[in-house]
C-alpha positions as CSV (number, residue, x, y, z in Angstrom):
1,M,-0.4,-0.1,0.1
2,E,0.6,3.4,-0.8
3,V,-0.3,6.8,0.2
4,D,-1.2,9.8,-2.9
5,D,-2.4,12.6,-1.4
6,G,-3.3,11.4,2.4
7,F,-5.2,8.4,0.8
8,P,-4.3,4.9,0.6
9,V,-3.6,3.4,-3.2
10,F,-3.6,-0.2,-3.2
11,T,-1.7,-2.4,-6.4
12,R,-1.3,-6.2,-6.3
13,T,1.8,-8.3,-7.5
14,K,1.5,-11.3,-8.7
15,G,1.1,-13.7,-5.9
16,D,-0.2,-12.0,-3.0
17,T,-3.6,-12.2,-3.8
18,E,-4.5,-12.8,-0.3
19,K,-2.4,-10.1,1.0
20,F,-3.8,-7.5,-1.8
21,V,-7.6,-8.5,-0.7
22,G,-6.9,-8.5,3.3
23,G,-5.1,-5.3,3.4
24,I,-8.1,-3.9,1.6
25,D,-10.7,-5.1,3.9
26,K,-11.0,-8.8,5.6
27,K,-14.5,-8.9,5.0
28,W,-14.2,-8.6,1.1
29,N,-13.7,-12.3,-0.8
30,G,-11.5,-10.4,-3.8
31,A,-14.7,-10.4,-6.3
32,V,-14.6,-7.9,-8.6
33,P,-15.8,-5.2,-9.6
34,V,-16.3,-4.1,-6.3
35,T,-16.9,-0.5,-4.8
36,H,-14.9,0.5,-1.7
37,I,-16.2,4.3,-0.1
38,F,-13.7,6.0,2.1
39,G,-14.3,9.0,4.2
40,A,-12.0,12.1,4.2
41,D,-9.8,10.6,6.6
42,G,-9.0,7.8,4.3
43,K,-10.9,5.1,6.4
44,Q,-13.6,2.8,4.8
45,I,-16.7,3.6,5.6
46,G,-19.7,1.4,4.9
47,K,-19.3,-2.3,3.3
48,P,-18.1,-3.2,-0.2
49,H,-20.4,-3.6,-2.5
50,T,-19.6,-6.4,-4.9
51,G,-21.1,-6.4,-8.6
52,L,-22.0,-3.6,-10.8
53,M,-23.4,-0.6,-8.8
54,T,-26.0,1.7,-10.8
55,Y,-25.5,5.6,-10.1
56,E,-28.8,5.4,-8.0
57,Q,-27.7,2.4,-5.7
58,F,-24.4,4.6,-5.5
59,R,-26.0,7.7,-4.7
60,D,-28.4,5.8,-2.4
61,Q,-25.5,4.1,-0.3
62,V,-23.5,7.4,-0.1
63,G,-26.7,9.1,1.1
64,S,-27.3,6.6,3.8
65,L,-23.7,7.2,5.1
66,L,-24.1,10.4,5.1
67,K,-27.1,10.4,7.4
């Protein structure tokens, strides 16, 4: 993991899939596509959404986290 402008940037190299997935979210199974939402402090908020996400789903998820 690297930090760019205060936010973590995750890159995976060959052979470290479990380390990569676990470094992002221990509850994530590694499936893609996935959407993770991070707060201004760089910490993940809410649960990751696995699979395609429509604009409406994204808006609703972010909206529920802002309440």
